[in-house]
Chimera marker file (.cmm) of the C-alpha trace (Angstrom):
<marker_set name="trace">
<marker id="1" x="-23.101" y="-22.345" z="176.738" r="1" g="1" b="0" radius="0.5"/>
<marker id="2" x="-23.505" y="-24.576" z="173.679" r="1" g="1" b="0" radius="0.5"/>
<marker id="3" x="-24.763" y="-28.157" z="173.954" r="1" g="1" b="0" radius="0.5"/>
<marker id="4" x="-22.034" y="-30.805" z="174.069" r="1" g="1" b="0" radius="0.5"/>
<marker id="5" x="-22.569" y="-31.875" z="170.413" r="1" g="1" b="0" radius="0.5"/>
<marker id="6" x="-22.192" y="-28.323" z="169.129" r="1" g="1" b="0" radius="0.5"/>
<marker id="7" x="-19.059" y="-27.698" z="171.197" r="1" g="1" b="0" radius="0.5"/>
<marker id="8" x="-17.345" y="-30.707" z="169.593" r="1" g="1" b="0" radius="0.5"/>
<marker id="9" x="-18.278" y="-29.596" z="166.066" r="1" g="1" b="0" radius="0.5"/>
<marker id="10" x="-17.220" y="-25.961" z="166.504" r="1" g="1" b="0" radius="0.5"/>
<marker id="11" x="-13.448" y="-26.538" z="165.882" r="1" g="1" b="0" radius="0.5"/>
<marker id="12" x="-14.310" y="-28.394" z="162.662" r="1" g="1" b="0" radius="0.5"/>
<marker id="13" x="-16.540" y="-25.559" z="161.454" r="1" g="1" b="0" radius="0.5"/>
<marker id="14" x="-13.938" y="-22.911" z="162.318" r="1" g="1" b="0" radius="0.5"/>
<marker id="15" x="-11.208" y="-24.880" z="160.532" r="1" g="1" b="0" radius="0.5"/>
<marker id="16" x="-13.410" y="-25.218" z="157.436" r="1" g="1" b="0" radius="0.5"/>
<marker id="17" x="-14.174" y="-21.486" z="157.424" r="1" g="1" b="0" radius="0.5"/>
<marker id="18" x="-10.521" y="-20.563" z="157.825" r="1" g="1" b="0" radius="0.5"/>
<marker id="19" x="-9.474" y="-22.910" z="155.000" r="1" g="1" b="0" radius="0.5"/>
<marker id="20" x="-12.227" y="-21.572" z="152.745" r="1" g="1" b="0" radius="0.5"/>
<marker id="21" x="-11.236" y="-17.938" z="153.300" r="1" g="1" b="0" radius="0.5"/>
<marker id="22" x="-7.541" y="-18.619" z="152.868" r="1" g="1" b="0" radius="0.5"/>
<marker id="23" x="-4.682" y="-17.273" z="154.928" r="1" g="1" b="0" radius="0.5"/>
<marker id="24" x="-2.155" y="-15.993" z="152.423" r="1" g="1" b="0" radius="0.5"/>
<marker id="25" x="-3.641" y="-12.869" z="150.908" r="1" g="1" b="0" radius="0.5"/>
<marker id="26" x="-2.484" y="-9.698" z="152.568" r="1" g="1" b="0" radius="0.5"/>
<marker id="27" x="-2.692" y="-7.917" z="149.230" r="1" g="1" b="0" radius="0.5"/>
<marker id="28" x="-3.641" y="-4.298" z="148.875" r="1" g="1" b="0" radius="0.5"/>
<marker id="29" x="-7.399" y="-3.829" z="148.765" r="1" g="1" b="0" radius="0.5"/>
<marker id="30" x="-9.554" y="-1.056" z="147.478" r="1" g="1" b="0" radius="0.5"/>
<marker id="31" x="-13.187" y="-0.104" z="147.600" r="1" g="1" b="0" radius="0.5"/>
<marker id="32" x="-14.747" y="0.765" z="144.277" r="1" g="1" b="0" radius="0.5"/>
<marker id="33" x="-18.156" y="2.420" z="143.989" r="1" g="1" b="0" radius="0.5"/>
<marker id="34" x="-20.385" y="0.137" z="141.920" r="1" g="1" b="0" radius="0.5"/>
<marker id="35" x="-23.121" y="1.159" z="139.518" r="1" g="1" b="0" radius="0.5"/>
<marker id="36" x="-26.356" y="2.110" z="141.167" r="1" g="1" b="0" radius="0.5"/>
<marker id="37" x="-29.540" y="0.227" z="140.416" r="1" g="1" b="0" radius="0.5"/>
<marker id="38" x="-31.652" y="1.955" z="137.792" r="1" g="1" b="0" radius="0.5"/>
<marker id="39" x="-34.822" y="1.649" z="139.839" r="1" g="1" b="0" radius="0.5"/>
<marker id="40" x="-33.406" y="3.606" z="142.756" r="1" g="1" b="0" radius="0.5"/>
<marker id="41" x="-30.712" y="5.644" z="141.076" r="1" g="1" b="0" radius="0.5"/>
<marker id="42" x="-29.683" y="8.924" z="142.658" r="1" g="1" b="0" radius="0.5"/>
<marker id="43" x="-30.980" y="11.792" z="140.532" r="1" g="1" b="0" radius="0.5"/>
<marker id="44" x="-28.473" y="14.223" z="142.016" r="1" g="1" b="0" radius="0.5"/>
<marker id="45" x="-24.821" y="14.018" z="141.087" r="1" g="1" b="0" radius="0.5"/>
<marker id="46" x="-22.160" y="13.637" z="143.730" r="1" g="1" b="0" radius="0.5"/>
<marker id="47" x="-19.722" y="16.559" z="143.787" r="1" g="1" b="0" radius="0.5"/>
<marker id="48" x="-17.402" y="15.018" z="146.420" r="1" g="1" b="0" radius="0.5"/>
<marker id="49" x="-16.855" y="11.270" z="146.833" r="1" g="1" b="0" radius="0.5"/>
<marker id="50" x="-14.765" y="9.836" z="149.667" r="1" g="1" b="0" radius="0.5"/>
<marker id="51" x="-13.378" y="6.333" z="149.230" r="1" g="1" b="0" radius="0.5"/>
<marker id="52" x="-13.905" y="3.958" z="152.188" r="1" g="1" b="0" radius="0.5"/>
<marker id="53" x="-10.926" y="2.752" z="154.195" r="1" g="1" b="0" radius="0.5"/>
<marker id="54" x="-10.646" y="-1.024" z="153.955" r="1" g="1" b="0" radius="0.5"/>
<marker id="55" x="-10.812" y="-2.409" z="157.545" r="1" g="1" b="0" radius="0.5"/>
<marker id="56" x="-7.660" y="-4.230" z="158.714" r="1" g="1" b="0" radius="0.5"/>
<marker id="57" x="-9.717" y="-7.108" z="160.102" r="1" g="1" b="0" radius="0.5"/>
<marker id="58" x="-11.413" y="-7.619" z="156.736" r="1" g="1" b="0" radius="0.5"/>
<marker id="59" x="-8.046" y="-7.446" z="154.964" r="1" g="1" b="0" radius="0.5"/>
<marker id="60" x="-6.530" y="-10.076" z="157.240" r="1" g="1" b="0" radius="0.5"/>
<marker id="61" x="-9.549" y="-12.340" z="156.733" r="1" g="1" b="0" radius="0.5"/>
<marker id="62" x="-9.518" y="-11.764" z="152.936" r="1" g="1" b="0" radius="0.5"/>
<marker id="63" x="-13.104" y="-10.559" z="152.933" r="1" g="1" b="0" radius="0.5"/>
<marker id="64" x="-14.394" y="-9.031" z="149.720" r="1" g="1" b="0" radius="0.5"/>
<marker id="65" x="-17.907" y="-8.132" z="148.661" r="1" g="1" b="0" radius="0.5"/>
<marker id="66" x="-20.485" y="-5.467" z="147.922" r="1" g="1" b="0" radius="0.5"/>
<marker id="67" x="-22.096" y="-3.145" z="150.449" r="1" g="1" b="0" radius="0.5"/>
<marker id="68" x="-25.432" y="-1.524" z="149.558" r="1" g="1" b="0" radius="0.5"/>
<marker id="69" x="-26.574" y="1.591" z="151.397" r="1" g="1" b="0" radius="0.5"/>
<marker id="70" x="-29.918" y="3.389" z="151.200" r="1" g="1" b="0" radius="0.5"/>
<marker id="71" x="-29.110" y="7.070" z="151.560" r="1" g="1" b="0" radius="0.5"/>
<marker id="72" x="-31.104" y="10.246" z="152.065" r="1" g="1" b="0" radius="0.5"/>
<marker id="73" x="-29.529" y="13.473" z="150.834" r="1" g="1" b="0" radius="0.5"/>
<marker id="74" x="-30.582" y="16.792" z="152.378" r="1" g="1" b="0" radius="0.5"/>
<marker id="75" x="-31.412" y="19.822" z="150.177" r="1" g="1" b="0" radius="0.5"/>
<marker id="76" x="-27.966" y="21.325" z="150.889" r="1" g="1" b="0" radius="0.5"/>
<marker id="77" x="-26.246" y="18.232" z="149.418" r="1" g="1" b="0" radius="0.5"/>
<marker id="78" x="-25.091" y="16.593" z="152.669" r="1" g="1" b="0" radius="0.5"/>
<marker id="79" x="-25.911" y="12.939" z="153.313" r="1" g="1" b="0" radius="0.5"/>
<marker id="80" x="-28.587" y="13.026" z="156.004" r="1" g="1" b="0" radius="0.5"/>
<marker id="81" x="-28.778" y="9.274" z="156.638" r="1" g="1" b="0" radius="0.5"/>
<marker id="82" x="-27.266" y="6.034" z="155.381" r="1" g="1" b="0" radius="0.5"/>
<marker id="83" x="-28.773" y="2.644" z="156.212" r="1" g="1" b="0" radius="0.5"/>
<marker id="84" x="-27.157" y="-0.650" z="155.204" r="1" g="1" b="0" radius="0.5"/>
<marker id="85" x="-29.374" y="-2.924" z="153.124" r="1" g="1" b="0" radius="0.5"/>
<marker id="86" x="-26.756" y="-5.500" z="152.194" r="1" g="1" b="0" radius="0.5"/>
<marker id="87" x="-23.140" y="-6.464" z="152.592" r="1" g="1" b="0" radius="0.5"/>
<marker id="88" x="-20.666" y="-8.063" z="154.947" r="1" g="1" b="0" radius="0.5"/>
<marker id="89" x="-20.900" y="-6.605" z="158.455" r="1" g="1" b="0" radius="0.5"/>
<marker id="90" x="-17.135" y="-5.953" z="158.592" r="1" g="1" b="0" radius="0.5"/>
<marker id="91" x="-17.390" y="-3.773" z="155.471" r="1" g="1" b="0" radius="0.5"/>
<marker id="92" x="-20.629" y="-1.900" z="156.236" r="1" g="1" b="0" radius="0.5"/>
<marker id="93" x="-19.116" y="0.559" z="158.731" r="1" g="1" b="0" radius="0.5"/>
<marker id="94" x="-16.334" y="1.580" z="156.334" r="1" g="1" b="0" radius="0.5"/>
<marker id="95" x="-18.819" y="2.214" z="153.530" r="1" g="1" b="0" radius="0.5"/>
<marker id="96" x="-21.220" y="4.119" z="155.828" r="1" g="1" b="0" radius="0.5"/>
<marker id="97" x="-18.456" y="6.343" z="157.205" r="1" g="1" b="0" radius="0.5"/>
<marker id="98" x="-17.286" y="7.188" z="153.684" r="1" g="1" b="0" radius="0.5"/>
<marker id="99" x="-20.703" y="7.931" z="152.164" r="1" g="1" b="0" radius="0.5"/>
<marker id="100" x="-21.602" y="10.257" z="155.045" r="1" g="1" b="0" radius="0.5"/>
<marker id="101" x="-18.727" y="12.484" z="153.886" r="1" g="1" b="0" radius="0.5"/>
<marker id="102" x="-20.026" y="12.639" z="150.302" r="1" g="1" b="0" radius="0.5"/>
<marker id="103" x="-21.503" y="15.922" z="149.050" r="1" g="1" b="0" radius="0.5"/>
<marker id="104" x="-24.148" y="16.180" z="146.333" r="1" g="1" b="0" radius="0.5"/>
<marker id="105" x="-25.484" y="19.047" z="144.236" r="1" g="1" b="0" radius="0.5"/>
<marker id="106" x="-28.024" y="21.286" z="145.970" r="1" g="1" b="0" radius="0.5"/>
<marker id="107" x="-31.706" y="20.691" z="145.373" r="1" g="1" b="0" radius="0.5"/>
<marker id="108" x="-35.008" y="22.159" z="146.588" r="1" g="1" b="0" radius="0.5"/>
<marker id="109" x="-35.945" y="18.853" z="148.302" r="1" g="1" b="0" radius="0.5"/>
<marker id="110" x="-34.469" y="15.692" z="149.830" r="1" g="1" b="0" radius="0.5"/>
<marker id="111" x="-33.419" y="12.811" z="147.582" r="1" g="1" b="0" radius="0.5"/>
<marker id="112" x="-33.284" y="9.081" z="148.263" r="1" g="1" b="0" radius="0.5"/>
<marker id="113" x="-31.332" y="6.375" z="146.496" r="1" g="1" b="0" radius="0.5"/>
<marker id="114" x="-29.047" y="3.372" z="146.704" r="1" g="1" b="0" radius="0.5"/>
<marker id="115" x="-25.242" y="3.521" z="146.673" r="1" g="1" b="0" radius="0.5"/>
<marker id="116" x="-23.071" y="0.423" z="146.320" r="1" g="1" b="0" radius="0.5"/>
<marker id="117" x="-19.432" y="-0.093" z="147.173" r="1" g="1" b="0" radius="0.5"/>
<marker id="118" x="-17.483" y="-3.099" z="145.928" r="1" g="1" b="0" radius="0.5"/>
<marker id="119" x="-14.625" y="-4.136" z="148.135" r="1" g="1" b="0" radius="0.5"/>
<marker id="120" x="-12.199" y="-6.222" z="146.072" r="1" g="1" b="0" radius="0.5"/>
<marker id="121" x="-8.488" y="-6.982" z="145.757" r="1" g="1" b="0" radius="0.5"/>
<marker id="122" x="-6.517" y="-4.283" z="144.022" r="1" g="1" b="0" radius="0.5"/>
<marker id="123" x="-5.159" y="-5.527" z="140.691" r="1" g="1" b="0" radius="0.5"/>
<link id1="1" id2="2" r="1" g="1" b="0" radius="0.2"/>
<link id1="2" id2="3" r="1" g="1" b="0" radius="0.2"/>
<link id1="3" id2="4" r="1" g="1" b="0" radius="0.2"/>
<link id1="4" id2="5" r="1" g="1" b="0" radius="0.2"/>
<link id1="5" id2="6" r="1" g="1" b="0" radius="0.2"/>
<link id1="6" id2="7" r="1" g="1" b="0" radius="0.2"/>
<link id1="7" id2="8" r="1" g="1" b="0" radius="0.2"/>
<link id1="8" id2="9" r="1" g="1" b="0" radius="0.2"/>
<link id1="9" id2="10" r="1" g="1" b="0" radius="0.2"/>
<link id1="10" id2="11" r="1" g="1" b="0" radius="0.2"/>
<link id1="11" id2="12" r="1" g="1" b="0" radius="0.2"/>
<link id1="12" id2="13" r="1" g="1" b="0" radius="0.2"/>
<link id1="13" id2="14" r="1" g="1" b="0" radius="0.2"/>
<link id1="14" id2="15" r="1" g="1" b="0" radius="0.2"/>
<link id1="15" id2="16" r="1" g="1" b="0" radius="0.2"/>
<link id1="16" id2="17" r="1" g="1" b="0" radius="0.2"/>
<link id1="17" id2="18" r="1" g="1" b="0" radius="0.2"/>
<link id1="18" id2="19" r="1" g="1" b="0" radius="0.2"/>
<link id1="19" id2="20" r="1" g="1" b="0" radius="0.2"/>
<link id1="20" id2="21" r="1" g="1" b="0" radius="0.2"/>
<link id1="21" id2="22" r="1" g="1" b="0" radius="0.2"/>
<link id1="22" id2="23" r="1" g="1" b="0" radius="0.2"/>
<link id1="23" id2="24" r="1" g="1" b="0" radius="0.2"/>
<link id1="24" id2="25" r="1" g="1" b="0" radius="0.2"/>
<link id1="25" id2="26" r="1" g="1" b="0" radius="0.2"/>
<link id1="26" id2="27" r="1" g="1" b="0" radius="0.2"/>
<link id1="27" id2="28" r="1" g="1" b="0" radius="0.2"/>
<link id1="28" id2="29" r="1" g="1" b="0" radius="0.2"/>
<link id1="29" id2="30" r="1" g="1" b="0" radius="0.2"/>
<link id1="30" id2="31" r="1" g="1" b="0" radius="0.2"/>
<link id1="31" id2="32" r="1" g="1" b="0" radius="0.2"/>
<link id1="32" id2="33" r="1" g="1" b="0" radius="0.2"/>
<link id1="33" id2="34" r="1" g="1" b="0" radius="0.2"/>
<link id1="34" id2="35" r="1" g="1" b="0" radius="0.2"/>
<link id1="35" id2="36" r="1" g="1" b="0" radius="0.2"/>
<link id1="36" id2="37" r="1" g="1" b="0" radius="0.2"/>
<link id1="37" id2="38" r="1" g="1" b="0" radius="0.2"/>
<link id1="38" id2="39" r="1" g="1" b="0" radius="0.2"/>
<link id1="39" id2="40" r="1" g="1" b="0" radius="0.2"/>
<link id1="40" id2="41" r="1" g="1" b="0" radius="0.2"/>
<link id1="41" id2="42" r="1" g="1" b="0" radius="0.2"/>
<link id1="42" id2="43" r="1" g="1" b="0" radius="0.2"/>
<link id1="43" id2="44" r="1" g="1" b="0" radius="0.2"/>
<link id1="44" id2="45" r="1" g="1" b="0" radius="0.2"/>
<link id1="45" id2="46" r="1" g="1" b="0" radius="0.2"/>
<link id1="46" id2="47" r="1" g="1" b="0" radius="0.2"/>
<link id1="47" id2="48" r="1" g="1" b="0" radius="0.2"/>
<link id1="48" id2="49" r="1" g="1" b="0" radius="0.2"/>
<link id1="49" id2="50" r="1" g="1" b="0" radius="0.2"/>
<link id1="50" id2="51" r="1" g="1" b="0" radius="0.2"/>
<link id1="51" id2="52" r="1" g="1" b="0" radius="0.2"/>
<link id1="52" id2="53" r="1" g="1" b="0" radius="0.2"/>
<link id1="53" id2="54" r="1" g="1" b="0" radius="0.2"/>
<link id1="54" id2="55" r="1" g="1" b="0" radius="0.2"/>
<link id1="55" id2="56" r="1" g="1" b="0" radius="0.2"/>
<link id1="56" id2="57" r="1" g="1" b="0" radius="0.2"/>
<link id1="57" id2="58" r="1" g="1" b="0" radius="0.2"/>
<link id1="58" id2="59" r="1" g="1" b="0" radius="0.2"/>
<link id1="59" id2="60" r="1" g="1" b="0" radius="0.2"/>
<link id1="60" id2="61" r="1" g="1" b="0" radius="0.2"/>
<link id1="61" id2="62" r="1" g="1" b="0" radius="0.2"/>
<link id1="62" id2="63" r="1" g="1" b="0" radius="0.2"/>
<link id1="63" id2="64" r="1" g="1" b="0" radius="0.2"/>
<link id1="64" id2="65" r="1" g="1" b="0" radius="0.2"/>
<link id1="65" id2="66" r="1" g="1" b="0" radius="0.2"/>
<link id1="66" id2="67" r="1" g="1" b="0" radius="0.2"/>
<link id1="67" id2="68" r="1" g="1" b="0" radius="0.2"/>
<link id1="68" id2="69" r="1" g="1" b="0" radius="0.2"/>
<link id1="69" id2="70" r="1" g="1" b="0" radius="0.2"/>
<link id1="70" id2="71" r="1" g="1" b="0" radius="0.2"/>
<link id1="71" id2="72" r="1" g="1" b="0" radius="0.2"/>
<link id1="72" id2="73" r="1" g="1" b="0" radius="0.2"/>
<link id1="73" id2="74" r="1" g="1" b="0" radius="0.2"/>
<link id1="74" id2="75" r="1" g="1" b="0" radius="0.2"/>
<link id1="75" id2="76" r="1" g="1" b="0" radius="0.2"/>
<link id1="76" id2="77" r="1" g="1" b="0" radius="0.2"/>
<link id1="77" id2="78" r="1" g="1" b="0" radius="0.2"/>
<link id1="78" id2="79" r="1" g="1" b="0" radius="0.2"/>
<link id1="79" id2="80" r="1" g="1" b="0" radius="0.2"/>
<link id1="80" id2="81" r="1" g="1" b="0" radius="0.2"/>
<link id1="81" id2="82" r="1" g="1" b="0" radius="0.2"/>
<link id1="82" id2="83" r="1" g="1" b="0" radius="0.2"/>
<link id1="83" id2="84" r="1" g="1" b="0" radius="0.2"/>
<link id1="84" id2="85" r="1" g="1" b="0" radius="0.2"/>
<link id1="85" id2="86" r="1" g="1" b="0" radius="0.2"/>
<link id1="86" id2="87" r="1" g="1" b="0" radius="0.2"/>
<link id1="87" id2="88" r="1" g="1" b="0" radius="0.2"/>
<link id1="88" id2="89" r="1" g="1" b="0" radius="0.2"/>
<link id1="89" id2="90" r="1" g="1" b="0" radius="0.2"/>
<link id1="90" id2="91" r="1" g="1" b="0" radius="0.2"/>
<link id1="91" id2="92" r="1" g="1" b="0" radius="0.2"/>
<link id1="92" id2="93" r="1" g="1" b="0" radius="0.2"/>
<link id1="93" id2="94" r="1" g="1" b="0" radius="0.2"/>
<link id1="94" id2="95" r="1" g="1" b="0" radius="0.2"/>
<link id1="95" id2="96" r="1" g="1" b="0" radius="0.2"/>
<link id1="96" id2="97" r="1" g="1" b="0" radius="0.2"/>
<link id1="97" id2="98" r="1" g="1" b="0" radius="0.2"/>
<link id1="98" id2="99" r="1" g="1" b="0" radius="0.2"/>
<link id1="99" id2="100" r="1" g="1" b="0" radius="0.2"/>
<link id1="100" id2="101" r="1" g="1" b="0" radius="0.2"/>
<link id1="101" id2="102" r="1" g="1" b="0" radius="0.2"/>
<link id1="102" id2="103" r="1" g="1" b="0" radius="0.2"/>
<link id1="103" id2="104" r="1" g="1" b="0" radius="0.2"/>
<link id1="104" id2="105" r="1" g="1" b="0" radius="0.2"/>
<link id1="105" id2="106" r="1" g="1" b="0" radius="0.2"/>
<link id1="106" id2="107" r="1" g="1" b="0" radius="0.2"/>
<link id1="107" id2="108" r="1" g="1" b="0" radius="0.2"/>
<link id1="108" id2="109" r="1" g="1" b="0" radius="0.2"/>
<link id1="109" id2="110" r="1" g="1" b="0" radius="0.2"/>
<link id1="110" id2="111" r="1" g="1" b="0" radius="0.2"/>
<link id1="111" id2="112" r="1" g="1" b="0" radius="0.2"/>
<link id1="112" id2="113" r="1" g="1" b="0" radius="0.2"/>
<link id1="113" id2="114" r="1" g="1" b="0" radius="0.2"/>
<link id1="114" id2="115" r="1" g="1" b="0" radius="0.2"/>
<link id1="115" id2="116" r="1" g="1" b="0" radius="0.2"/>
<link id1="116" id2="117" r="1" g="1" b="0" radius="0.2"/>
<link id1="117" id2="118" r="1" g="1" b="0" radius="0.2"/>
<link id1="118" id2="119" r="1" g="1" b="0" radius="0.2"/>
<link id1="119" id2="120" r="1" g="1" b="0" radius="0.2"/>
<link id1="120" id2="121" r="1" g="1" b="0" radius="0.2"/>
<link id1="121" id2="122" r="1" g="1" b="0" radius="0.2"/>
<link id1="122" id2="123" r="1" g="1" b="0" radius="0.2"/>
</marker_set>
């Protein structure tokens, strides 16, 4: 249970957050893969890319942003692991689920790199 002073402030904070996010945008959204950082760029090319499904909760709350995932690709081209290193928690699961279905070119060894997804309103 929160202290009495925090309980009385909570409705004010929630109202501010709701007003800041807005309530009127139920526009179509899309996730767009962003450019990878040069320092941790994937050497292998992706043969199959699956776009993330924008979560309904994030759409209703008008949440946009970038999700960064550190991925490890197995020699056969399948994504072995994907760990979030940045992004809104409501968007991370959608990006992780999508990147795990990506397929890369085969290679004699594992590869590591960063993949980014930008979730933004569709224009």
